[in-house]
PQR file of N, CA, C, O and H, with PARSE charges and radii, in Angstrom:
ATOM      1  N   MET A   1      10.344  13.808  -6.830 -0.4000 1.5000
ATOM      2  CA  MET A   1       9.642  13.993  -5.570 -0.0000 2.0000
ATOM      3  C   MET A   1      10.664  14.441  -4.521  0.5500 1.7000
ATOM      4  O   MET A   1      11.825  14.034  -4.553 -0.5500 1.4000
ATOM      5  N   CYS A   2      10.226  15.253  -3.627 -0.4000 1.5000
ATOM      6  CA  CYS A   2      11.075  15.783  -2.560 -0.0000 2.0000
ATOM      7  C   CYS A   2      11.626  14.628  -1.696  0.5500 1.7000
ATOM      8  O   CYS A   2      10.865  13.751  -1.287 -0.5500 1.4000
ATOM      9  H   CYS A   2       9.283  15.584  -3.600  0.4000 1.0000
ATOM     10  N   PRO A   3      12.926  14.626  -1.422 -0.5600 1.5000
ATOM     11  CA  PRO A   3      13.518  13.553  -0.601  0.2800 2.0000
ATOM     12  C   PRO A   3      12.896  13.444   0.791  0.5500 1.7000
ATOM     13  O   PRO A   3      12.823  12.352   1.355 -0.5500 1.4000
ATOM     14  N   ILE A   4      12.455  14.553   1.338 -0.4000 1.5000
ATOM     15  CA  ILE A   4      11.829  14.510   2.670 -0.0000 2.0000
ATOM     16  C   ILE A   4      10.499  13.765   2.597  0.5500 1.7000
ATOM     17  O   ILE A   4      10.198  12.942   3.461 -0.5500 1.4000
ATOM     18  H   ILE A   4      12.514  15.440   0.881  0.4000 1.0000
ATOM     19  N   VAL A   5       9.702  14.055   1.565 -0.4000 1.5000
ATOM     20  CA  VAL A   5       8.417  13.372   1.394 -0.0000 2.0000
ATOM     21  C   VAL A   5       8.648  11.894   1.113  0.5500 1.7000
ATOM     22  O   VAL A   5       7.956  11.038   1.663 -0.5500 1.4000
ATOM     23  H   VAL A   5       9.947  14.724   0.864  0.4000 1.0000
ATOM     24  N   THR A   6       9.619  11.596   0.259 -0.4000 1.5000
ATOM     25  CA  THR A   6       9.937  10.203  -0.047 -0.0000 2.0000
ATOM     26  C   THR A   6      10.351   9.453   1.214  0.5500 1.7000
ATOM     27  O   THR A   6       9.882   8.341   1.457 -0.5500 1.4000
ATOM     28  H   THR A   6      10.182  12.291  -0.188  0.4000 1.0000
ATOM     29  N   GLY A   7      11.216  10.048   2.006 -0.4000 1.5000
ATOM     30  CA  GLY A   7      11.641   9.419   3.256 -0.0000 2.0000
ATOM     31  C   GLY A   7      10.489   9.206   4.209  0.5500 1.7000
ATOM     32  O   GLY A   7      10.404   8.170   4.868 -0.5500 1.4000
ATOM     33  H   GLY A   7      11.597  10.951   1.808  0.4000 1.0000
ATOM     34  N   PHE A   8       9.603  10.177   4.285 -0.4000 1.5000
ATOM     35  CA  PHE A   8       8.429  10.059   5.150 -0.0000 2.0000
ATOM     36  C   PHE A   8       7.558   8.880   4.722  0.5500 1.7000
ATOM     37  O   PHE A   8       7.138   8.079   5.558 -0.5500 1.4000
ATOM     38  H   PHE A   8       9.672  11.019   3.749  0.4000 1.0000
ATOM     39  N   LEU A   9       7.284   8.773   3.412 -0.4000 1.5000
ATOM     40  CA  LEU A   9       6.434   7.690   2.918 -0.0000 2.0000
ATOM     41  C   LEU A   9       7.092   6.329   3.109  0.5500 1.7000
ATOM     42  O   LEU A   9       6.425   5.367   3.491 -0.5500 1.4000
ATOM     43  H   LEU A   9       7.624   9.423   2.733  0.4000 1.0000
ATOM     44  N   VAL A  10       8.376   6.240   2.849 -0.4000 1.5000
ATOM     45  CA  VAL A  10       9.088   4.974   3.056 -0.0000 2.0000
ATOM     46  C   VAL A  10       8.997   4.559   4.519  0.5500 1.7000
ATOM     47  O   VAL A  10       8.690   3.406   4.821 -0.5500 1.4000
ATOM     48  H   VAL A  10       8.918   7.021   2.538  0.4000 1.0000
ATOM     49  N   ASN A  11       9.259   5.482   5.413 -0.4000 1.5000
ATOM     50  CA  ASN A  11       9.187   5.175   6.842 -0.0000 2.0000
ATOM     51  C   ASN A  11       7.767   4.810   7.256  0.5500 1.7000
ATOM     52  O   ASN A  11       7.566   3.883   8.041 -0.5500 1.4000
ATOM     53  H   ASN A  11       9.508   6.419   5.168  0.4000 1.0000
ATOM     54  N   LEU A  12       6.791   5.529   6.735 -0.4000 1.5000
ATOM     55  CA  LEU A  12       5.390   5.295   7.090 -0.0000 2.0000
ATOM     56  C   LEU A  12       4.945   3.888   6.719  0.5500 1.7000
ATOM     57  O   LEU A  12       4.233   3.229   7.476 -0.5500 1.4000
ATOM     58  H   LEU A  12       6.954   6.282   6.097  0.4000 1.0000
ATOM     59  N   TYR A  13       5.375   3.435   5.541 -0.4000 1.5000
ATOM     60  CA  TYR A  13       4.898   2.142   5.052 -0.0000 2.0000
ATOM     61  C   TYR A  13       5.841   0.970   5.327  0.5500 1.7000
ATOM     62  O   TYR A  13       5.459  -0.175   5.084 -0.5500 1.4000
ATOM     63  H   TYR A  13       5.954   3.970   4.926  0.4000 1.0000
ATOM     64  N   THR A  14       7.037   1.208   5.814 -0.4000 1.5000
ATOM     65  CA  THR A  14       7.932   0.091   6.126 -0.0000 2.0000
ATOM     66  C   THR A  14       8.033  -0.182   7.616  0.5500 1.7000
ATOM     67  O   THR A  14       8.610  -1.191   8.021 -0.5500 1.4000
ATOM     68  H   THR A  14       7.347   2.138   6.011  0.4000 1.0000
ATOM     69  N   SER A  15       7.490   0.687   8.425 -0.4000 1.5000
ATOM     70  CA  SER A  15       7.570   0.474   9.874 -0.0000 2.0000
ATOM     71  C   SER A  15       6.183   0.262  10.485  0.5500 1.7000
ATOM     72  O   SER A  15       5.924   0.672  11.617 -0.5500 1.4000
ATOM     73  H   SER A  15       7.021   1.507   8.096  0.4000 1.0000
ATOM     74  N   GLN A  16       5.295  -0.384   9.721 -0.4000 1.5000
ATOM     75  CA  GLN A  16       3.948  -0.635  10.218 -0.0000 2.0000
ATOM     76  C   GLN A  16       3.935  -1.806  11.192  0.5500 1.7000
ATOM     77  O   GLN A  16       4.593  -2.823  10.970 -0.5500 1.4000
ATOM     78  H   GLN A  16       5.505  -0.717   8.802  0.4000 1.0000
ATOM     79  N   VAL A  17       3.193  -1.649  12.250 -0.4000 1.5000
ATOM     80  CA  VAL A  17       2.966  -2.738  13.201 -0.0000 2.0000
ATOM     81  C   VAL A  17       1.475  -2.768  13.546  0.5500 1.7000
ATOM     82  O   VAL A  17       0.778  -1.759  13.446 -0.5500 1.4000
ATOM     83  H   VAL A  17       2.659  -0.823  12.430  0.4000 1.0000
ATOM     84  N   ILE A  18       1.013  -3.935  13.948 -0.4000 1.5000
ATOM     85  CA  ILE A  18      -0.380  -4.080  14.363 -0.0000 2.0000
ATOM     86  C   ILE A  18      -0.443  -4.890  15.645  0.5500 1.7000
ATOM     87  O   ILE A  18       0.496  -5.603  16.001 -0.5500 1.4000
ATOM     88  H   ILE A  18       1.580  -4.754  14.030  0.4000 1.0000
ATOM     89  N   ARG A  19      -1.552  -4.765  16.315 -0.4000 1.5000
ATOM     90  CA  ARG A  19      -1.876  -5.655  17.425 -0.0000 2.0000
ATOM     91  C   ARG A  19      -3.391  -5.762  17.470  0.5500 1.7000
ATOM     92  O   ARG A  19      -4.105  -4.852  17.047 -0.5500 1.4000
ATOM     93  H   ARG A  19      -2.315  -4.186  16.026  0.4000 1.0000
ATOM     94  N   THR A  20      -3.865  -6.870  17.980 -0.4000 1.5000
ATOM     95  CA  THR A  20      -5.295  -7.139  18.003 -0.0000 2.0000
ATOM     96  C   THR A  20      -5.787  -7.176  19.439  0.5500 1.7000
ATOM     97  O   THR A  20      -5.116  -7.690  20.333 -0.5500 1.4000
ATOM     98  H   THR A  20      -3.285  -7.609  18.323  0.4000 1.0000
ATOM     99  N   LYS A  21      -6.971  -6.622  19.638 -0.4000 1.5000
ATOM    100  CA  LYS A  21      -7.593  -6.682  20.960 -0.0000 2.0000
ATOM    101  C   LYS A  21      -8.873  -7.502  20.841  0.5500 1.7000
ATOM    102  O   LYS A  21      -9.737  -7.227  20.008 -0.5500 1.4000
ATOM    103  H   LYS A  21      -7.516  -6.204  18.911  0.4000 1.0000
ATOM    104  N   TRP A  22      -8.970  -8.508  21.692 -0.4000 1.5000
ATOM    105  CA  TRP A  22     -10.167  -9.326  21.740 -0.0000 2.0000
ATOM    106  C   TRP A  22     -10.638  -9.334  23.176  0.5500 1.7000
ATOM    107  O   TRP A  22      -9.967  -9.859  24.064 -0.5500 1.4000
ATOM    108  H   TRP A  22      -8.268  -8.732  22.369  0.4000 1.0000
ATOM    109  N   GLU A  23     -11.796  -8.748  23.392 -0.4000 1.5000
ATOM    110  CA  GLU A  23     -12.317  -8.476  24.718 -0.0000 2.0000
ATOM    111  C   GLU A  23     -11.281  -7.644  25.473  0.5500 1.7000
ATOM    112  O   GLU A  23     -11.027  -6.511  25.065 -0.5500 1.4000
ATOM    113  H   GLU A  23     -12.341  -8.321  22.670  0.4000 1.0000
ATOM    114  N   ASN A  24     -10.680  -8.134  26.531 -0.4000 1.5000
ATOM    115  CA  ASN A  24      -9.696  -7.350  27.276 -0.0000 2.0000
ATOM    116  C   ASN A  24      -8.267  -7.856  27.083  0.5500 1.7000
ATOM    117  O   ASN A  24      -7.365  -7.478  27.830 -0.5500 1.4000
ATOM    118  H   ASN A  24     -10.886  -9.055  26.862  0.4000 1.0000
ATOM    119  N   VAL A  25      -8.067  -8.704  26.087 -0.4000 1.5000
ATOM    120  CA  VAL A  25      -6.747  -9.297  25.857 -0.0000 2.0000
ATOM    121  C   VAL A  25      -6.112  -8.668  24.622  0.5500 1.7000
ATOM    122  O   VAL A  25      -6.723  -8.624  23.554 -0.5500 1.4000
ATOM    123  H   VAL A  25      -8.801  -9.011  25.480  0.4000 1.0000
ATOM    124  N   MET A  26      -4.870  -8.176  24.778 -0.4000 1.5000
ATOM    125  CA  MET A  26      -4.132  -7.587  23.663 -0.0000 2.0000
ATOM    126  C   MET A  26      -3.098  -8.590  23.159  0.5500 1.7000
ATOM    127  O   MET A  26      -2.423  -9.250  23.948 -0.5500 1.4000
ATOM    128  H   MET A  26      -4.374  -8.211  25.645  0.4000 1.0000
ATOM    129  N   SER A  27      -2.984  -8.696  21.841 -0.4000 1.5000
ATOM    130  CA  SER A  27      -1.986  -9.583  21.248 -0.0000 2.0000
ATOM    131  C   SER A  27      -0.608  -8.929  21.307  0.5500 1.7000
ATOM    132  O   SER A  27      -0.467  -7.763  21.674 -0.5500 1.4000
ATOM    133  H   SER A  27      -3.533  -8.160  21.200  0.4000 1.0000
ATOM    134  N   GLU A  28       0.384  -9.699  20.941 -0.4000 1.5000
ATOM    135  CA  GLU A  28       1.724  -9.154  20.787 -0.0000 2.0000
ATOM    136  C   GLU A  28       1.740  -8.249  19.565  0.5500 1.7000
ATOM    137  O   GLU A  28       0.876  -8.361  18.696 -0.5500 1.4000
ATOM    138  H   GLU A  28       0.270 -10.647  20.643  0.4000 1.0000
ATOM    139  N   ILE A  29       2.713  -7.356  19.494 -0.4000 1.5000
ATOM    140  CA  ILE A  29       2.873  -6.492  18.339 -0.0000 2.0000
ATOM    141  C   ILE A  29       3.484  -7.310  17.202  0.5500 1.7000
ATOM    142  O   ILE A  29       4.460  -8.034  17.396 -0.5500 1.4000
ATOM    143  H   ILE A  29       3.415  -7.265  20.201  0.4000 1.0000
ATOM    144  N   VAL A  30       2.892  -7.179  16.013 -0.4000 1.5000
ATOM    145  CA  VAL A  30       3.342  -7.917  14.839 -0.0000 2.0000
ATOM    146  C   VAL A  30       3.705  -6.920  13.743  0.5500 1.7000
ATOM    147  O   VAL A  30       2.963  -5.972  13.487 -0.5500 1.4000
ATOM    148  H   VAL A  30       2.099  -6.590  15.856  0.4000 1.0000
ATOM    149  N   SER A  31       4.835  -7.135  13.106 -0.4000 1.5000
ATOM    150  CA  SER A  31       5.268  -6.277  12.009 -0.0000 2.0000
ATOM    151  C   SER A  31       4.465  -6.592  10.748  0.5500 1.7000
ATOM    152  O   SER A  31       4.202  -7.760  10.461 -0.5500 1.4000
ATOM    153  H   SER A  31       5.438  -7.906  13.314  0.4000 1.0000
ATOM    154  N   VAL A  32       4.074  -5.567   9.997 -0.4000 1.5000
ATOM    155  CA  VAL A  32       3.336  -5.734   8.747 -0.0000 2.0000
ATOM    156  C   VAL A  32       4.270  -5.339   7.613  0.5500 1.7000
ATOM    157  O   VAL A  32       4.790  -4.224   7.588 -0.5500 1.4000
ATOM    158  H   VAL A  32       4.288  -4.618  10.231  0.4000 1.0000
ATOM    159  N   SER A  33       4.483  -6.264   6.666 -0.4000 1.5000
ATOM    160  CA  SER A  33       5.445  -5.985   5.603 -0.0000 2.0000
ATOM    161  C   SER A  33       4.812  -5.499   4.304  0.5500 1.7000
ATOM    162  O   SER A  33       5.528  -5.073   3.398 -0.5500 1.4000
ATOM    163  H   SER A  33       4.061  -7.170   6.686  0.4000 1.0000
ATOM    164  N   ASN A  34       3.492  -5.552   4.194 -0.4000 1.5000
ATOM    165  CA  ASN A  34       2.848  -5.036   2.988 -0.0000 2.0000
ATOM    166  C   ASN A  34       1.432  -4.592   3.312  0.5500 1.7000
ATOM    167  O   ASN A  34       0.929  -4.835   4.409 -0.5500 1.4000
ATOM    168  H   ASN A  34       2.911  -5.899   4.930  0.4000 1.0000
ATOM    169  N   GLY A  35       0.805  -3.952   2.364 -0.4000 1.5000
ATOM    170  CA  GLY A  35      -0.565  -3.503   2.560 -0.0000 2.0000
ATOM    171  C   GLY A  35      -0.664  -1.996   2.597  0.5500 1.7000
ATOM    172  O   GLY A  35       0.341  -1.285   2.590 -0.5500 1.4000
ATOM    173  H   GLY A  35       1.213  -3.755   1.473  0.4000 1.0000
ATOM    174  N   VAL A  36      -1.888  -1.526   2.638 -0.4000 1.5000
ATOM    175  CA  VAL A  36      -2.178  -0.101   2.638 -0.0000 2.0000
ATOM    176  C   VAL A  36      -2.837   0.255   3.956  0.5500 1.7000
ATOM    177  O   VAL A  36      -3.696  -0.474   4.451 -0.5500 1.4000
ATOM    178  H   VAL A  36      -2.704  -2.104   2.644  0.4000 1.0000
ATOM    179  N   LYS A  37      -2.432   1.366   4.512 -0.4000 1.5000
ATOM    180  CA  LYS A  37      -3.016   1.800   5.775 -0.0000 2.0000
ATOM    181  C   LYS A  37      -4.479   2.174   5.562  0.5500 1.7000
ATOM    182  O   LYS A  37      -4.780   3.083   4.788 -0.5500 1.4000
ATOM    183  H   LYS A  37      -1.734   1.957   4.110  0.4000 1.0000
ATOM    184  N   GLN A  38      -5.379   1.488   6.235 -0.4000 1.5000
ATOM    185  CA  GLN A  38      -6.789   1.828   6.139 -0.0000 2.0000
ATOM    186  C   GLN A  38      -7.026   3.159   6.828  0.5500 1.7000
ATOM    187  O   GLN A  38      -6.594   3.377   7.960 -0.5500 1.4000
ATOM    188  H   GLN A  38      -5.134   0.750   6.864  0.4000 1.0000
ATOM    189  N   GLY A  39      -7.716   4.039   6.133 -0.4000 1.5000
ATOM    190  CA  GLY A  39      -7.999   5.347   6.700 -0.0000 2.0000
ATOM    191  C   GLY A  39      -6.882   6.349   6.501  0.5500 1.7000
ATOM    192  O   GLY A  39      -7.007   7.508   6.896 -0.5500 1.4000
ATOM    193  H   GLY A  39      -8.067   3.862   5.214  0.4000 1.0000
ATOM    194  N   GLY A  40      -5.789   5.912   5.891 -0.4000 1.5000
ATOM    195  CA  GLY A  40      -4.675   6.817   5.634 -0.0000 2.0000
ATOM    196  C   GLY A  40      -5.030   7.803   4.532  0.5500 1.7000
ATOM    197  O   GLY A  40      -5.590   7.411   3.508 -0.5500 1.4000
ATOM    198  H   GLY A  40      -5.687   4.971   5.570  0.4000 1.0000
ATOM    199  N   VAL A  41      -4.713   9.065   4.727 -0.4000 1.5000
ATOM    200  CA  VAL A  41      -5.044  10.097   3.754 -0.0000 2.0000
ATOM    201  C   VAL A  41      -4.361   9.827   2.414  0.5500 1.7000
ATOM    202  O   VAL A  41      -4.947  10.084   1.362 -0.5500 1.4000
ATOM    203  H   VAL A  41      -4.258   9.383   5.558  0.4000 1.0000
ATOM    204  N   MET A  42      -3.149   9.320   2.439 -0.4000 1.5000
ATOM    205  CA  MET A  42      -2.398   9.070   1.212 -0.0000 2.0000
ATOM    206  C   MET A  42      -2.739   7.734   0.557  0.5500 1.7000
ATOM    207  O   MET A  42      -2.361   7.508  -0.592 -0.5500 1.4000
ATOM    208  H   MET A  42      -2.673   9.111   3.294  0.4000 1.0000
ATOM    209  N   SER A  43      -3.437   6.851   1.250 -0.4000 1.5000
ATOM    210  CA  SER A  43      -3.689   5.508   0.731 -0.0000 2.0000
ATOM    211  C   SER A  43      -4.397   5.496  -0.622  0.5500 1.7000
ATOM    212  O   SER A  43      -3.940   4.782  -1.515 -0.5500 1.4000
ATOM    213  H   SER A  43      -3.744   7.034   2.184  0.4000 1.0000
ATOM    214  N   PRO A  44      -5.490   6.247  -0.829 -0.5600 1.5000
ATOM    215  CA  PRO A  44      -6.142   6.219  -2.146  0.2800 2.0000
ATOM    216  C   PRO A  44      -5.232   6.733  -3.262  0.5500 1.7000
ATOM    217  O   PRO A  44      -5.242   6.191  -4.368 -0.5500 1.4000
ATOM    218  N   ILE A  45      -4.461   7.757  -2.985 -0.4000 1.5000
ATOM    219  CA  ILE A  45      -3.565   8.318  -3.998 -0.0000 2.0000
ATOM    220  C   ILE A  45      -2.476   7.316  -4.354  0.5500 1.7000
ATOM    221  O   ILE A  45      -2.191   7.106  -5.533 -0.5500 1.4000
ATOM    222  H   ILE A  45      -4.453   8.197  -2.087  0.4000 1.0000
ATOM    223  N   LEU A  46      -1.869   6.698  -3.352 -0.4000 1.5000
ATOM    224  CA  LEU A  46      -0.824   5.710  -3.606 -0.0000 2.0000
ATOM    225  C   LEU A  46      -1.381   4.490  -4.331  0.5500 1.7000
ATOM    226  O   LEU A  46      -0.695   3.909  -5.172 -0.5500 1.4000
ATOM    227  H   LEU A  46      -2.101   6.869  -2.394  0.4000 1.0000
ATOM    228  N   PHE A  47      -2.607   4.095  -4.020 -0.4000 1.5000
ATOM    229  CA  PHE A  47      -3.244   2.969  -4.712 -0.0000 2.0000
ATOM    230  C   PHE A  47      -3.449   3.302  -6.186  0.5500 1.7000
ATOM    231  O   PHE A  47      -3.202   2.460  -7.050 -0.5500 1.4000
ATOM    232  H   PHE A  47      -3.164   4.567  -3.336  0.4000 1.0000
ATOM    233  N   ILE A  48      -3.897   4.520  -6.482 -0.4000 1.5000
ATOM    234  CA  ILE A  48      -4.107   4.933  -7.872 -0.0000 2.0000
ATOM    235  C   ILE A  48      -2.783   4.933  -8.636  0.5500 1.7000
ATOM    236  O   ILE A  48      -2.728   4.472  -9.776 -0.5500 1.4000
ATOM    237  H   ILE A  48      -4.097   5.204  -5.780  0.4000 1.0000
ATOM    238  N   ILE A  49      -1.727   5.440  -8.024 -0.4000 1.5000
ATOM    239  CA  ILE A  49      -0.413   5.437  -8.672 -0.0000 2.0000
ATOM    240  C   ILE A  49       0.022   4.005  -8.968  0.5500 1.7000
ATOM    241  O   ILE A  49       0.521   3.718 -10.056 -0.5500 1.4000
ATOM    242  H   ILE A  49      -1.771   5.814  -7.098  0.4000 1.0000
ATOM    243  N   TYR A  50      -0.166   3.114  -8.007 -0.4000 1.5000
ATOM    244  CA  TYR A  50       0.196   1.705  -8.186 -0.0000 2.0000
ATOM    245  C   TYR A  50      -0.619   1.083  -9.321  0.5500 1.7000
ATOM    246  O   TYR A  50      -0.064   0.394 -10.177 -0.5500 1.4000
ATOM    247  H   TYR A  50      -0.572   3.347  -7.124  0.4000 1.0000
ATOM    248  N   MET A  51      -1.938   1.324  -9.333 -0.4000 1.5000
ATOM    249  CA  MET A  51      -2.801   0.733 -10.356 -0.0000 2.0000
ATOM    250  C   MET A  51      -2.473   1.269 -11.740  0.5500 1.7000
ATOM    251  O   MET A  51      -2.500   0.512 -12.710 -0.5500 1.4000
ATOM    252  H   MET A  51      -2.389   1.884  -8.638  0.4000 1.0000
ATOM    253  N   ASP A  52      -2.167   2.553 -11.856 -0.4000 1.5000
ATOM    254  CA  ASP A  52      -1.791   3.121 -13.153 -0.0000 2.0000
ATOM    255  C   ASP A  52      -0.573   2.404 -13.719  0.5500 1.7000
ATOM    256  O   ASP A  52      -0.564   2.026 -14.891 -0.5500 1.4000
ATOM    257  H   ASP A  52      -2.145   3.168 -11.068  0.4000 1.0000
ATOM    258  N   GLU A  53       0.452   2.214 -12.897 -0.4000 1.5000
ATOM    259  CA  GLU A  53       1.656   1.517 -13.343 -0.0000 2.0000
ATOM    260  C   GLU A  53       1.346   0.071 -13.722  0.5500 1.7000
ATOM    261  O   GLU A  53       1.861  -0.440 -14.716 -0.5500 1.4000
ATOM    262  H   GLU A  53       0.444   2.521 -11.945  0.4000 1.0000
ATOM    263  N   LEU A  54       0.510  -0.579 -12.932 -0.4000 1.5000
ATOM    264  CA  LEU A  54       0.148  -1.967 -13.201 -0.0000 2.0000
ATOM    265  C   LEU A  54      -0.618  -2.079 -14.522  0.5500 1.7000
ATOM    266  O   LEU A  54      -0.356  -2.984 -15.315 -0.5500 1.4000
ATOM    267  H   LEU A  54       0.092  -0.164 -12.124  0.4000 1.0000
ATOM    268  N   LEU A  55      -1.560  -1.168 -14.760 -0.4000 1.5000
ATOM    269  CA  LEU A  55      -2.336  -1.205 -16.001 -0.0000 2.0000
ATOM    270  C   LEU A  55      -1.465  -0.916 -17.214  0.5500 1.7000
ATOM    271  O   LEU A  55      -1.653  -1.530 -18.265 -0.5500 1.4000
ATOM    272  H   LEU A  55      -1.773  -0.434 -14.115  0.4000 1.0000
ATOM    273  N   ILE A  56      -0.526  -0.003 -17.092 -0.4000 1.5000
ATOM    274  CA  ILE A  56       0.390   0.289 -18.196 -0.0000 2.0000
ATOM    275  C   ILE A  56       1.212  -0.957 -18.537  0.5500 1.7000
ATOM    276  O   ILE A  56       1.369  -1.293 -19.711 -0.5500 1.4000
ATOM    277  H   ILE A  56      -0.373   0.496 -16.239  0.4000 1.0000
ATOM    278  N   LYS A  57       1.732  -1.639 -17.521 -0.4000 1.5000
ATOM    279  CA  LYS A  57       2.514  -2.858 -17.765 -0.0000 2.0000
ATOM    280  C   LYS A  57       1.652  -3.941 -18.407  0.5500 1.7000
ATOM    281  O   LYS A  57       2.132  -4.687 -19.260 -0.5500 1.4000
ATOM    282  H   LYS A  57       1.604  -1.366 -16.568  0.4000 1.0000
ATOM    283  N   LEU A  58       0.391  -4.035 -18.007 -0.4000 1.5000
ATOM    284  CA  LEU A  58      -0.517  -5.025 -18.593 -0.0000 2.0000
ATOM    285  C   LEU A  58      -0.788  -4.705 -20.058  0.5500 1.7000
ATOM    286  O   LEU A  58      -0.785  -5.608 -20.894 -0.5500 1.4000
ATOM    287  H   LEU A  58       0.001  -3.429 -17.314  0.4000 1.0000
ATOM    288  N   ILE A  59      -1.022  -3.438 -20.383 -0.4000 1.5000
ATOM    289  CA  ILE A  59      -1.280  -3.034 -21.774 -0.0000 2.0000
ATOM    290  C   ILE A  59      -0.055  -3.318 -22.638  0.5500 1.7000
ATOM    291  O   ILE A  59      -0.182  -3.866 -23.733 -0.5500 1.4000
ATOM    292  H   ILE A  59      -1.025  -2.704 -19.704  0.4000 1.0000
ATOM    293  N   VAL A  60       1.124  -2.952 -22.156 -0.4000 1.5000
ATOM    294  CA  VAL A  60       2.359  -3.159 -22.915 -0.0000 2.0000
ATOM    295  C   VAL A  60       2.641  -4.644 -23.141  0.5500 1.7000
ATOM    296  O   VAL A  60       3.186  -5.021 -24.178 -0.5500 1.4000
ATOM    297  H   VAL A  60       1.228  -2.506 -21.267  0.4000 1.0000
ATOM    298  N   SER A  61       2.275  -5.478 -22.184 -0.4000 1.5000
ATOM    299  CA  SER A  61       2.554  -6.915 -22.294 -0.0000 2.0000
ATOM    300  C   SER A  61       1.698  -7.592 -23.360  0.5500 1.7000
ATOM    301  O   SER A  61       2.060  -8.654 -23.865 -0.5500 1.4000
ATOM    302  H   SER A  61       1.832  -5.172 -21.342  0.4000 1.0000
ATOM    303  N   GLY A  62       0.552  -6.976 -23.708 -0.4000 1.5000
ATOM    304  CA  GLY A  62      -0.332  -7.574 -24.706 -0.0000 2.0000
ATOM    305  C   GLY A  62      -1.158  -8.728 -24.172  0.5500 1.7000
ATOM    306  O   GLY A  62      -1.852  -9.396 -24.938 -0.5500 1.4000
ATOM    307  H   GLY A  62       0.257  -6.113 -23.298  0.4000 1.0000
ATOM    308  N   VAL A  63      -1.095  -8.971 -22.881 -0.4000 1.5000
ATOM    309  CA  VAL A  63      -1.849 -10.056 -22.258 -0.0000 2.0000
ATOM    310  C   VAL A  63      -3.216  -9.524 -21.840  0.5500 1.7000
ATOM    311  O   VAL A  63      -3.329  -8.381 -21.396 -0.5500 1.4000
ATOM    312  H   VAL A  63      -0.531  -8.428 -22.259  0.4000 1.0000
ATOM    313  N   GLY A  64      -4.234 -10.330 -21.977 -0.4000 1.5000
ATOM    314  CA  GLY A  64      -5.553  -9.922 -21.505 -0.0000 2.0000
ATOM    315  C   GLY A  64      -6.625 -10.122 -22.553  0.5500 1.7000
ATOM    316  O   GLY A  64      -6.379 -10.695 -23.615 -0.5500 1.4000
ATOM    317  H   GLY A  64      -4.143 -11.258 -22.338  0.4000 1.0000
ATOM    318  N   CYS A  65      -7.801  -9.651 -22.248 -0.4000 1.5000
ATOM    319  CA  CYS A  65      -8.963  -9.792 -23.102 -0.0000 2.0000
ATOM    320  C   CYS A  65      -9.279  -8.424 -23.715  0.5500 1.7000
ATOM    321  O   CYS A  65      -9.285  -7.409 -23.018 -0.5500 1.4000
ATOM    322  H   CYS A  65      -8.002  -9.186 -21.385  0.4000 1.0000
ATOM    323  N   TYR A  66      -9.540  -8.411 -25.015 -0.4000 1.5000
ATOM    324  CA  TYR A  66      -9.832  -7.149 -25.690 -0.0000 2.0000
ATOM    325  C   TYR A  66     -11.189  -7.228 -26.368  0.5500 1.7000
ATOM    326  O   TYR A  66     -11.567  -8.281 -26.882 -0.5500 1.4000
ATOM    327  H   TYR A  66      -9.535  -9.235 -25.581  0.4000 1.0000
ATOM    328  N   ILE A  67     -11.919  -6.134 -26.374 -0.4000 1.5000
ATOM    329  CA  ILE A  67     -13.197  -6.029 -27.066 -0.0000 2.0000
ATOM    330  C   ILE A  67     -13.002  -5.067 -28.235  0.5500 1.7000
ATOM    331  O   ILE A  67     -12.453  -3.978 -28.062 -0.5500 1.4000
ATOM    332  H   ILE A  67     -11.612  -5.279 -25.956  0.4000 1.0000
ATOM    333  N   ASN A  68     -13.445  -5.464 -29.410 -0.4000 1.5000
ATOM    334  CA  ASN A  68     -13.268  -4.721 -30.669 -0.0000 2.0000
ATOM    335  C   ASN A  68     -11.824  -4.761 -31.068  0.5500 1.7000
ATOM    336  O   ASN A  68     -11.452  -4.199 -32.098 -0.5500 1.4000
ATOM    337  H   ASN A  68     -13.891  -6.348 -29.551  0.4000 1.0000
TER
END
């Protein structure tokens, strides 16, 4: 993968912050250390990549329930 794209994704997902608004009161900014950006264009693709790797590791481990 291109180093520029990799750097962009790392920065995008490691520098996430949130704040909450309730009525007219805003919370302090809080750092988010994990999770997927809701509404992010890349989020579904990154989730699929993550799930593929997870499923491969599960199959290789031999753990789980099998039919037939």
